[in-house]
N, C-alpha and C positions, 0 to 999 in steps of 0.2 A: 073238334079235333080229338085225337087219341091221347089220352093221359093214362098214367099208371102210378099207383102208390110205390112201385119199385124204385122210382126216381126220387121220391120225397127225401129231403134232408141230405141228398148227395150233391157233390159239387162237380159241375161240368163246364168245360170251356167250349165255345162254338166259334169256329173260324170260318167266316164267309156267311153273309146274311142275305144271300139271294133266295131263290125259291125254296129249295130243300133246307138250307141252313136256317132261314127265318122260321119255317114251320117247325123245325126241330127245337129251336130256342123257345118258341111260344109254347110248345107242348111240355118242355121241361119246366118252364116257369109255372105253367098251370098245374103241373104235377107236384109242385112244392120243392123243386130242386133249386140249388143256388147256381146261378148261371153267370158266367163271365163271357161276354161276346165281343166279336170284333169283325169289322169289315173295312177295307181301305176307303170305300166310298162313304162320304158323310151322309148322303141320303139314305143309304142302307142301314146306318146306325141309328138314324133319327127315331124310328118307331120304338126303339128300346131304351132311349134316354130316360133316366129316372126309374126304370123298371129292373135293370140289372147293371152290373159293373161293365164298363166298356174299356177293355184293355186287350192289347195284342197278346195272345198266349205265348208268343216267342219271348216276351219280356217277363213272364211269370215263373216263379218257383211252383211247380205243379204237384208238389208233395201233398197227398191227401185227396187229390182229384180222382173221380171215378173214370174219367176218360175225356178225350178231346174229339169233338164232332167236326168233321170237315166235309166240304163238298166233294163229290166224286171227281170234279174237274181239277182238284189239286193234285199235281203229279208227285206222288210219294217217292219216286225215284230221283227227284231233283230238288223238291221243296224242303227248306230247313225245318218245317214243322215236324216231320217224321223223326229225325234224330233227336230233336229237342224233347219230344214226348217220350220216346222210347228209353231215354236215359233215366227216366223216373219209373220205368217198368210199367207204363200205362199203354193202353191200346189207343190207336187212332181209328175212330169209328165213323160210320155214316148214319143217316136217318133210318136205313133199313135195319141196322143193329138195334136202334132204339125201338123200332116196331117189334123186333124179335123179343126184346126185353119186356115190352108191354103186353104181349100176347096172353100170359096167364091171367091177367085181370080183364080180358075181353070176353064177351059172350062166346060160347062154344062155336067154333068156326073151322074152316079149312083154308090153307094157303097153297096157291099154285105159284111157283117161281119159274120164269121162262127166260132163258139166256140163249146166246148164240151170236155169231158175227152179224148175220143178216136175217131178217124176217121176224125178229123177236117182237117188234112193235106191232106189226100186223097180227101176229099170232096172239099176242096178249089182248089186243082190241077185239079180235074175233071171238076168243073164248069168253070175254066179258059180254059181248053182244049175244052170243048163244045163250049164256046163262040168264041174261036179262029177258030175252025172248021167251025162255022157258019158265020165267017167274021165279028164278032163284036169286035172292039178294046177293049182289056182288059189287065190289069196288075195284077199280083199275088204278094202279099206282106204280111206284118205283121210278123207272126211267121214262115214264109216259104219264101224261095227264097231270093232275095236281099231286103235290107231295103227300105221301101216304099219312104222315103224322098230322097233316092239316085237315084230314077228312074225318067226318063223323063215323064212329064205330058201327059196324054192321050188327043187325040183330042175330040171335041164335040161328045157326044153320047157314050163315052167309059164307061167301067165298071171296077171299082177297086174291086178286090176280095181279101179280107183280112182274113187270119187265125189269130184268136185272142185267146191267152192263157188267163187264169184267171189273171196271173200276169200283162199282158198288159192291160186288162180291169181295173185292180186296179189303173193303172196310166193314165187312160183316163176318161174324164168328159163331153165332148161335142160331141162325135162321134154319129151323127144322121144317122144311116144306113137306106138306102132305104129298104133293106131286111136284117134282123138279123136272123141267123139260129143257132139252137142248136141241136147237134147230139145225145148226151147222157150225163149222169152224173153218175160216179161211184167214190168211194173214191180214192183220189190221192192228193199229195202235202200237206198232213196233217201236215207236219213240218212247213208249212208257214201259216196255218190257225188254229184258236182256235178250230174249230170243222168242221165236214162234212157239217153242215148247213151253216157255214160261207163260205166254199168253194163254195157250190151251190149258195149262195147269190151273190158271185162274178160273176158267170156266168150270173145270172139273170139281173145284172146291164146293160148288153148290150141292153136289151129291155127297160129298164127304161130311157136310153138316147135317145130313139127314140121319135120323135115328131108325125109324121104321117105315118111312115114306117110300113111295114108288118113284123110281127113276124112269124117265121116258125120253128116249134118245132117237132122233132121226139118223139112221146109220147109212147115210149116202155120201159120206166123205171119209177118208182114212182116219183123220183125228177123232171124229165121233165114234167110228167103229172101235178104235183102240180104247177109248174111254168105256164104251159098252162092254168090251171083253174084260176089262179090269173089274168092272162092277159085277159081271157074271161070275167071275172067279171068286169074288168075295161073297157070292150067294145073296146079293142084294135084289129085292124085288125090281124087275126090269121089264120094260116094254120097249121093244124095237119097232120103230116106225119107218115106213117107206112111202114115197109119194103114190106108188101104185095101190096102196091100201085104200085110197080115196075112191078110185073107180071100182075096186073089188067090193066095196060096201055099197055101191050104187049111188054115191053122193057126189061124184065128180061133175056130172053134167048139169046138175041143178044149182050150181053155185053162182053167186052174184057176179056180174061183169067186173065188179071191183076186185075180184079174185082171179083175174085173167093172168095167164102166163105160168110157166113151170115153177117159178119161185113161189107164187101164191098157191099153186097146187100143193107144194111142200108145206107151206104155212098152214093150209087148210087141213092137210093130213095130220099134222101135229095137233092142231086144235081139236079135231075130231077125236083123236086118241085121248087127249086130256079130258074132254067132256064125257067120254064113255067111262073113264076112270072115276069121274065125279057122279056117275049113276044116271046120266041123261040117256034117253032113248035115241035111236037113229032118226025117228020122226021129229023129235025136238031139235036135234042137231041140224037136220036138213032144213028146217024152217029158218034157223039162224043163218045158215049158209046162203039161203036164197035172198034174205033181206039185209045182208051186211052192206053198208054203204061205203066202206073204205075210210082211210085216213087221209087227211090233207098231205100233199107232197109225196105220196107213195102210190104211184100209178093212178093218180087222181085225174079223172076225165074233166078237164076244165070247160070245154064246150065243143060243139060240132058246128062248123060253118062251111057251107057249100060242099058238104060231103067229106070234109077234112076234119079229123079228130085231133084235138090239142090235149096232150097229156103231160101232167106235171109230176115228174118222178125225182124231184130235187133231193129227196132223202138218199138217193143212190150216190153215196160219197166215196165209193171205191169201185174198181172194175168188176169185182165179184157180184156186187149188188146191181150194177147197171146191165150186166150181161143178160139176166133173165128178162129184163124189159125189152131188150132187142130180140130175144127169142120169142116174145109173146105175139109178134106180128109178122109171121112168115109171108112170103108171096102167096097170093091167092089167084088161081087161074081165071077166076071170074072177075078179077079187078085188074084193069089195065094190062090184060094179057099175061098176068102172072109176074109182072115186073116188081122189083124191090119197092117197098112202099113206106119205109121209115125215113123221115127227115130228122136226123139225130143232132141235137144240140149238146155238145160235149166240151168239158174243160172246167177250169177253176184252179184251185190250189192242189197240185198233184200229191197223192199219197204214195205213188209207186211209179216206176218206169215201165212203159210198155202198155199194151192193150189188155193183157191178162185174158180172162175168159171172154171178153167182148170180141176178140178176134175170131171166135167160133161162129159168130152170128152176123158177119159183115154182108153175107148174101141177102140179108133182109133189109139192108140200108141203101136207100136211093141216093142220099147225100148226107155228108157230115158238115156241121157248122161249128167250127172250133172257136172257143171263147176263153178269156181269162189267161192267167199266167201259164197254164199248161197248153193253151191253144196251139202255139207253134210246134210243140212236141207231138200233139195228136195229129196235126196237119201233116207233119213229116212222116209219121207212122202210117197214115191212111192214104196218102197220095199213091195213086196207081192201083188201089184196091176199091175205092169208092170215089165219087165226085166230092171234092172238098171245097168248102167256102170258108176262107179265113175271115173270121169276124172277131173283133175284140170284145164286143158287148153283147149281152143277151138280146137287147132291143134290136140290134142289127141282125142277129141270127134269126129272130122271129120274123122280121120283115122279109128277109130273103127266103126263108122257108115258106112263108105265106104266099109269096109270088110264085114259087116253084111247085108247091104241092097240088096234086090233082085229086078229084073225088075218089074216096076209098083209101087215101093215104093218111099217114100219121105224122104230126109234128110232135116230137118227143124230146122233152128236157129230161135227160138222164145223165148227169154230168160226169160220173165216175171219178169225182174229185171233191175235196172239201171246198167250202165256200169262202174261206177267209181272205182270199185275195181281193174280193170285191164286195162281200156281204158279211154281216155279223154272224149269220148262221144259215143253215139250209132253208129254214122257214122264210127268212127275208128274201132269199134267192127265189124260192117258190112263189112268194107273193109278187115279186117283181115280174116273174114270168107271166103270172096270171094277168097282171095289170097291162103288160105289153101286148098280150094276146087280145085283151079287151080293147085296147086303144087302136090296134092295127086292124082287127076284124070287125069291131063294133058289137061283138057279142057280150052278153052279161056273164062276167067271170067271177061274180061274188061267190064266196065260199062260206061254209059254216065256221063256227068258232074253233080256232086251232087249239084252244086251251085243253080240250079233251084229249088231244093227241100230242101235246108238246113234249118233246124229249128234254131231259136235263142236259144230256150230252149230245153233241152233233154226230 
């Protein structure tokens, strides 16, 4: 784990002892801090019994504390922990802020911070993979993989590659990234922010924390262009990225099938720009692009049976992230006479009304199989535009899609919704899809360990 003398003798409270909270508490204890920890679940508190005081911070006088560490999942706009902590003039922080505080005691290194509404997980994993392929020591953490404070420090010259959600940035105040990258900004998490502008401002704070580092922004939507223009006015080191840069560099055609679709072309373009800033050659980068295997639940090819491909894109929890998956498989004149070839499984717990950007790609959809709480809404929206099969459950949708799909076609789970109506998280939903595909088609749908790509936030 990562420890630091900067925490020794200081007093911290940790609220929430799931993955990131438990790692933060362990790192603080190992660093010699006085820790008071709490979680509503007895099993989460159990590993800390006898090792620190177990008290709810809401019941404490926090005078003299250095800060209160919370999970990014705690909604500061409604949870009482915020006002309780702020009345003592203390910060509410996350494990990324602890990492920032520990950096001076780590071997010399660089930090890449990657944020954005969509694509940040794939971009983070891709940068990490390219670095590993090139022989550069690196760790992947933040909102992906294992909590950063729970991982062993890198040797000198290593690169920490952090996926950062807006919630994590809200809990971070001193993370000075050597490279801070932004993929895109579209409406999301508006239950946590007063407005879309406030959500975008949260992303922008990643650049405001930089002292001399480089800002790297994909300028393909209006909010990201506005942030780039503001940084340019401030004379900050800035790299503007566009998807077309990938082909201009001759790196577009050689990328892995796991990077199919326009959204992954954007992710790859950002990753390439980051790796160039880190000093890698295009030859090193190209090798990483060719060998990238992808992340579970993100355009994951589950299996091919009878010429039909089954793809798990359960991580697409909003319309903006589902639309690129629909765009990735246009009609092909060589396949079934150029007919639409996607059998789209869509629905869950809706985050928005309407089809959003998905409406632009319905010409690629042979049939839609609507599921979950949002199923009736999607069915009503899609009737008359594509063939609609009203299915309540993913198992039924997979069965009907398997019966209808012809060789060369795609059965795609890209729900454009959160999973909470029927599943604990998008990973459980994706696992269920895999299992149903295996049970119905008889193919082997086993996947690698999801731990390397697990997100703290859905």
